[in-house]
N, C-alpha and C positions, 0 to 999 in steps of 0.2 A: 597567438595569446588566449588560451584555456581561461574559460569564465564559468563560476559556478552562481546557478542562479538558486536561489530559496523561492519556492512556490507554492501559493495556498488557493485553493478553487473551490466552488462549490459545484459539486459534479453534475448538480440535476438534471440540466441541460446540454450534457456533453455526452456523447458517444465516446467516453472513455478517453484515454491520454494518447495513444497512438495516432497518427495520421490516416484516416481514411476516405477513399473518396466518396463525394458529395455527402459526408457525415462533419458536423461540427465537432471536433475535437479540441483537448486543451492543447496537445503538441500543434496541432494546426493554427489556432487563434495564437497561440505566443509566437510560431515562426513567421507567421506572417506581420506582426507589428515589428519583431527585430530586424525583419528586412525593410521595415520601411522607414527605421532608424538608421542600421549599418548600411544598407544599400543592398540591393537585389545581389544573392549568392555571396555575400559576404559572411551571414552566420551560418557556419557547416557544422556536420555532426552533433545536431541536438542530441543528447540522450540521456536517458532516466534512470533513477534510480528503483520506482517501480511502477509499471505500467498498471494503472488502474482500470478498472472496469466501467462500463456505463453507469453512471449513478453515484460512484463511490465519490467520496471528497477526499482532500488533503489540504493540512495545513502546516506539514513539515516536507511537503514534496521536495527534493533536490534533483536539478539536474544539469549539464554543462552543453557547453556550446564553443567553439573557436571563432575568433574573431581575427582578422588582422591587427596587427601591434599597432598600426596607427589610427584605424578606424577604434580599438578599446582605450587609447590613449586620448581621444578626445572627448569620446562617449563614458568613460567612467564616472567623473565627477555629476553627470546628470542622467544616465541610464536610466536608474529606478523609478525617478520624477518622470522622464518622459516616457515610460513604459505605462505609468498610472492614469496619463492623459490619454492613451491611445488602447489600451485594453479595454475589454468591458468591464461592467461591476463584478463578473463571476468568478474573476480569475487576476491575481494579483502578482508583482513578482516582490518579492519581501527584501532581499538584498541581492548583489551582483559583486563579485570579489573575483579576483583572479587569482589563479592556484596554479601550482605546477602541471607540466603537462603531463606528469604520471596518473595524476587524479583522473578517474574514471568514475563518474555518479553511480554506475551501475554496478562494475566489476571491483571497485574498490570498497564497496559498502561492506560493512560487518553484522549488521541488524537493520532490519526494518521493524516498526513497531507502530502498530493498529488501536484503534480504541472503536468500539461498538457501543452505541447506546440504545437503551428501550426501557419504555415507559409502561410500567402495570399500572397505574392510577386508573380509577374509573372512568374518569373524563378524556383520561389519554393523553399524549404530551402537549405542553404550550404552544398555540398556533404558531408562536414565534419560534420554536424548534420543530416543529412538525416536517422540515425537509432533511433533517439529521438526526431522528428520532422514530424509532420504530414504537408502534403501537401495540403491545402484546396483551391480548384482553383476558388473561390468566393472571392469577399471584405469583410471583416468584418468590423463592427462597434463594436468599443469598449465600447460605451454608451449604445448600446441595449443587449451586452455580459453582461454587470454590471446589467442592469435591470432586465435581465431573472435570473441573479445569485441571486437578491435580493427577489426575492419571492420564492427562495426554502430553505433559510437559516432558522432555527429553527428546530425543533421536529416534523417529520410529517412520514406518513407511505407510503415510497417509492417504494410501490409494482410496479407501474409502472416502477419503472426504474431499476428493481431487477430480477435476475432470483432465483424465489422462492425455497426454500427447505422446506421439509416437516419436519414440527414441528420446524420451525425455523420462528422470526417476521422479518418482513421488515420495522419497526420502526425505524427511526435511527435521530441522531441530529446533524444537521451541523451546527458546530461553527461560521465558518468563510468561505464563498467563494465570490471571486472577481476575476479579469482579468485586467492586462496589459499589453501594448505593450512595450516589451525592446526596447534600441537603438537599435538593429540592425534587427528590425520590428517585431520579432515575438511576437504573443500572449501567453501569458501564466496563465493560470486558477490558481490559488491554492484553494485547497477544504481540510477543516479540520474538521474531525468529531469524536465523542466517538468512534466509528466503521463503517464499511461500509459492505455490503452484495455485492456477487459477480456480479461484471460488474457493477456497481453502478457509480463509478465515470465517467467510460468512456459513461455511458449512459446518463447521466448529461452533460456531456463535449459536446456529439453530439447532444439533443434536444437543447443546448446553441446555439450549432455554427449553427443551421439551423435558430434562432434569429438572429446572428447576421449576418448574410446574406442576412437578408429580407425575407425569405420564410415564417416565422413564425412571430406572432407577441410577445411583450416581456414576455405578461402574460399567453402563452399558455404552458412553462413545468411548472408551477406553478399548473395551472388548471387540468394538470394531478394528483394531488395527491389527488384526491378524489375515484383516482379509486383502485380498489384491485386486481387487475391482470397487469401482464407486458401487457405493451402498444406495440401494433407492430408499429404505429407510429414514435416510439423513435429508432434512429439510435445510433447505439452501435460506438463508435469512437474506430480506430484500437488501439491495445494496445501497438505500440511502442512509440508513442507519451506521455507516463505515465512513472512517475518517485516517487517511495514512498520518500520523501524528509525528513522525520523527525516524532519522534515517541515521546510523551511527558509521563513525569512521575512524580509520586509526590515524596515528600520527602522518603527517606529510613524508616523513622519511619511509615509510613502509606502505604508501600508495603502490608503488608498482609491485610490491612483491604480495601485497594483498590480490591486486588485478591479474596477476599470473596463477596463484594461487584458484583463484574461485574459475579463470577462465581453464585451468586443468580440469578442476571438477566438474566442468560442463561436459568434457570430453570422454567423463568415464561412462560404461555401458549402463542402461537403464537397469535400475535397482542396487547397483553397486553403490552410490553414495551421492548425497544431494549436488545437483548443479547448480548455477546461477539462477537468478530470476526469470526463465523464458516466459511466464505471464503470471500476473499475481491478481488481487483483489482489487 
C-alpha cells in the first residue's frame, strides 16, 4: 500500500531532508521511527516532494512510503498518533493516507511553494520567531521588492541563481512570486514554481533584498537571467528564513501521466527544458 505522509519540521537542527551518514536528517529520523512501528524493512521507497537543504523548514512537505497491505491495515487508525509519541519535537507527521500506487510525491507534483520571512524592524524579529525569520538590518521597500519579483516570473534559465549540477538544466518556470508585509511588520516572499534547483529560492530572495534596501535597481535581478553561470554578485539568503509551505498535485486520475511527463523532462539535455527536482532549497 502506498501511503502519503504530510510532514512539518523545524530545520534548525537537521542537515536537510536526505539521509546522510553520521548526520541527523529529517528522512533518517522519520524512517527510523516508521521502522519501529511497522517493523524493520517494512517501510520502503521513502520519497519526498522537495529535498530541503540544511536549516530549511517545512510546514507543507509531502512524501510517500510503501507498506505491506496488512501492516497498513493494522496501523492506519493510529499511525499519526503513534508517530507523534515517538518523533522528536522538531518533526511531525500531520496526516497519513492511502493513495493510488501511481502517486509519486516527487514526480507527480505540479508545483512547490516556498515562503521566506525577513524582518527589517530596528529591534529585529520577535525572539519567538528568530529561528524562522531573517533579521535584515536595512529598511526594505515593499514596492521595490515586488518590482524585482515581477521581472523574474515566467520560464527562464536561472543559472545565475543556482548551484549547477552536471547534466542538469537550470531552466525553471516560476508561476508566482510576490512580497507582502504582514501585520507584525515582517516581509514575506512567496515563490512558486514547477521545481527548483539547489539554493535557487534563497538566491532569488538575496538578490531581491538588495533591491528592497536600495542598493540595486529593480531590474537588476532580471538582468542576470542572460547569464549561463552562477553570479558571484548574488547573495544567498540564510536558510532559516525559508519554509516549504505547500506542494500541489493533480487529480488522482492524472498521477501517472504527470509522473511520466516529469520523468521525461528529466531525461532532456541540460539547457533544453526543466527537469524534475534534482535538488531543492
